[in-house]
C-alpha positions as CSV (number, residue, x, y, z in Angstrom):
1,A,26.5,6.8,-47.2
2,E,26.3,8.8,-50.4
3,A,29.5,10.4,-51.7
4,S,29.3,14.1,-51.8
5,G,30.4,15.7,-54.9
6,P,32.1,19.1,-55.3
7,M,30.1,22.1,-54.2
8,P,28.2,23.8,-57.0
9,P,29.8,27.1,-58.0
10,K,28.3,30.2,-56.7
11,P,26.1,32.0,-59.2
12,E,28.0,34.6,-61.2
13,L,26.5,38.1,-60.7
14,A,26.3,40.8,-63.3
15,A,28.6,43.8,-62.8
16,S,25.9,46.5,-62.3
17,P,24.3,46.3,-58.9
18,V,20.8,47.2,-57.8
19,I,21.3,50.0,-55.3
20,I,19.0,49.9,-52.2
21,G,19.0,53.1,-50.2
22,V,18.8,52.6,-46.4
23,M,17.6,55.4,-44.2
24,A,18.8,54.7,-40.7
25,E,19.3,56.8,-37.6
26,L,23.0,56.1,-36.8
27,T,23.5,59.0,-34.4
28,G,21.2,60.6,-31.8
29,A,18.5,58.9,-29.7
30,G,17.6,56.3,-32.4
31,A,21.1,55.1,-33.1
32,S,20.6,51.7,-31.5
33,Y,17.6,51.1,-33.8
34,G,19.5,52.4,-36.8
35,R,22.5,50.1,-36.3
36,D,20.3,47.1,-36.0
37,M,18.4,48.2,-39.1
38,V,21.6,48.4,-41.1
39,R,22.8,45.0,-39.8
40,G,19.5,43.4,-40.9
41,A,19.8,45.0,-44.3
42,E,23.4,43.8,-44.7
43,M,22.4,40.2,-43.7
44,A,19.5,40.2,-46.2
45,V,21.8,41.5,-49.0
46,R,24.4,38.8,-48.3
47,E,21.8,36.1,-48.5
48,I,20.2,37.4,-51.6
49,N,23.5,37.9,-53.4
50,A,24.7,34.4,-52.4
51,A,21.6,33.0,-54.0
52,G,22.2,34.9,-57.3
53,G,21.0,38.4,-56.6
54,V,17.9,39.8,-58.3
55,Q,17.6,38.6,-61.9
56,G,21.4,38.0,-61.9
57,R,22.2,41.4,-60.5
58,P,23.8,41.9,-57.0
59,L,22.3,44.2,-54.4
60,K,24.3,46.9,-52.9
61,L,23.4,49.2,-50.0
62,Q,23.7,52.9,-49.8
63,V,23.3,53.9,-46.1
64,E,22.5,57.4,-45.0
65,D,22.3,58.6,-41.4
66,G,19.1,60.6,-40.5
67,G,20.6,61.7,-37.2
68,T,17.3,61.2,-35.3
69,H,16.3,64.7,-36.4
70,P,13.6,65.5,-39.0
71,A,15.6,68.2,-40.9
72,R,18.8,66.2,-41.0
73,S,16.8,63.1,-42.0
74,A,15.2,65.0,-44.9
75,I,18.6,66.1,-46.2
76,A,19.8,62.5,-46.0
77,M,16.7,61.3,-47.9
78,R,17.4,63.9,-50.6
79,R,20.8,62.4,-51.1
80,L,19.2,58.9,-51.5
81,V,16.5,60.0,-54.0
82,T,19.0,61.8,-56.1
83,S,21.4,58.9,-56.1
84,E,21.2,55.7,-58.1
85,S,19.0,54.0,-55.5
86,A,16.1,52.0,-56.9
87,L,14.2,52.3,-53.7
88,V,14.6,53.3,-50.0
89,V,14.0,51.2,-47.0
90,G,14.2,52.1,-43.3
91,G,13.2,55.1,-41.4
92,W,12.8,55.2,-37.6
93,G,10.8,57.7,-35.6
94,S,7.6,59.2,-36.9
95,A,8.9,62.8,-37.0
96,Q,11.8,61.7,-39.2
97,V,9.7,59.5,-41.4
98,L,7.1,62.2,-41.9
99,A,9.8,64.5,-43.1
100,N,11.4,61.8,-45.3
101,L,8.2,60.7,-47.0
102,E,7.6,64.2,-48.4
103,V,11.0,64.1,-50.1
104,A,10.3,60.5,-51.4
105,E,6.8,61.4,-52.6
106,Q,8.0,64.4,-54.5
107,A,10.7,62.4,-56.2
108,G,8.5,59.4,-57.0
109,M,10.9,57.1,-55.0
110,P,9.4,53.9,-53.4
111,Y,10.0,54.2,-49.6
112,I,9.4,51.2,-47.4
113,V,9.1,52.3,-43.8
114,V,10.1,49.8,-41.2
115,G,10.2,51.8,-37.9
116,A,7.4,54.4,-37.5
117,T,3.7,54.1,-36.8
118,H,2.1,57.6,-37.1
119,P,-1.2,57.2,-38.9
120,D,-0.4,59.9,-41.4
121,I,2.6,58.0,-42.8
122,T,0.5,55.9,-45.1
123,S,-2.5,57.7,-46.5
124,A,-4.4,58.0,-49.7
125,R,-2.3,61.0,-50.8
126,H,1.0,59.0,-50.5
127,R,1.6,56.9,-53.6
128,W,5.2,55.9,-53.0
129,T,5.3,55.3,-49.2
130,L,4.6,51.8,-47.8
131,R,5.0,50.4,-44.3
132,V,5.6,46.9,-42.9
133,L,4.1,47.4,-39.5
134,Q,0.7,48.4,-38.1
135,N,0.1,52.1,-37.5
136,T,-0.6,53.8,-34.2
137,S,-4.3,53.9,-34.9
138,T,-4.5,50.2,-34.6
139,H,-2.3,49.9,-31.5
140,A,-3.8,52.7,-29.5
141,D,-7.4,51.9,-30.3
142,T,-6.8,48.3,-29.3
143,I,-5.3,49.4,-26.0
144,A,-8.3,51.7,-25.4
145,G,-10.6,48.8,-25.9
146,V,-8.7,46.7,-23.4
147,V,-8.5,49.5,-20.8
148,V,-12.3,50.2,-20.9
149,G,-13.3,46.5,-21.5
150,P,-11.4,43.7,-19.7
151,L,-9.6,46.0,-17.3
152,R,-12.7,48.0,-16.5
153,S,-10.8,51.2,-15.7
154,R,-12.9,54.1,-14.8
155,R,-10.4,56.9,-14.1
156,I,-7.7,57.2,-16.8
157,A,-4.9,59.8,-17.1
158,V,-2.7,59.9,-20.2
159,I,0.9,61.0,-20.3
160,S,2.6,61.2,-23.7
161,E,5.8,62.4,-25.2
162,A,5.7,65.7,-27.2
163,S,6.8,64.0,-30.5
164,A,4.9,63.0,-33.6
165,Y,4.8,59.4,-32.3
166,G,3.7,60.5,-28.8
167,T,1.0,62.9,-29.9
168,G,-0.3,60.6,-32.6
169,S,-0.6,57.7,-30.1
170,R,-2.2,59.9,-27.5
171,D,-4.8,61.4,-29.9
172,T,-5.8,58.0,-31.2
173,F,-6.0,56.5,-27.7
174,V,-8.1,59.4,-26.4
175,D,-10.4,59.1,-29.5
176,G,-10.7,55.4,-28.7
177,L,-11.7,56.1,-25.2
178,R,-14.3,58.7,-26.2
179,R,-15.9,56.3,-28.7
180,R,-16.3,54.0,-25.7
181,A,-18.0,56.8,-23.6
182,M,-14.8,57.4,-21.5
183,T,-13.0,60.8,-21.1
184,P,-9.5,60.9,-19.5
185,V,-9.4,62.8,-16.2
186,R,-6.1,64.3,-17.2
187,L,-3.7,64.7,-20.2
188,E,0.0,65.5,-19.6
189,T,2.8,65.9,-22.1
190,Y,6.6,65.8,-21.6
191,D,9.6,66.4,-23.8
192,S,12.1,63.5,-24.3
193,G,14.8,65.5,-22.7
194,D,12.9,66.3,-19.5
195,R,14.5,65.1,-16.3
196,E,12.2,66.5,-13.6
197,F,8.6,65.7,-13.3
198,G,7.1,67.7,-10.4
């Protein structure tokens, strides 16, 4: 067996860190998603810093709570874009992200969205906003194709949440049905706080 030598020293990192803003919903309905988002970001930063950082500079997170509310989230985003953050990652919930991206776009701050799918989030007019997952248009249109095609459904009713995510998904799904010569027999909407459906 080969003798193992001493462990190589960890790379020395320069004193000035690269600040990464993290927009996460840590309170409200999206808190479970936000906590996992922060844990994932912390894990990535530990791994990157252990490997020498970025061009010898360590990464450091600045986490802001969007509160699962568009107005509160936009205020948190303003804190990030006026801080020393080089870019912002995160964002959960289409309503919050749509509010956030306007702030990021006005500031010229790169914003990488990881948890919202509304079709308007990435568009030709948004230079600074990127996303890492498919948008609702792709999801809902694919489902419309399956419902009309392989499932051969003939009477379709649609129920959707009255949120940016819910209405965006509903509209794309209904458009997909209509392109396939199918019209829903009924459209219903509910609020996330509703408890009775009669």
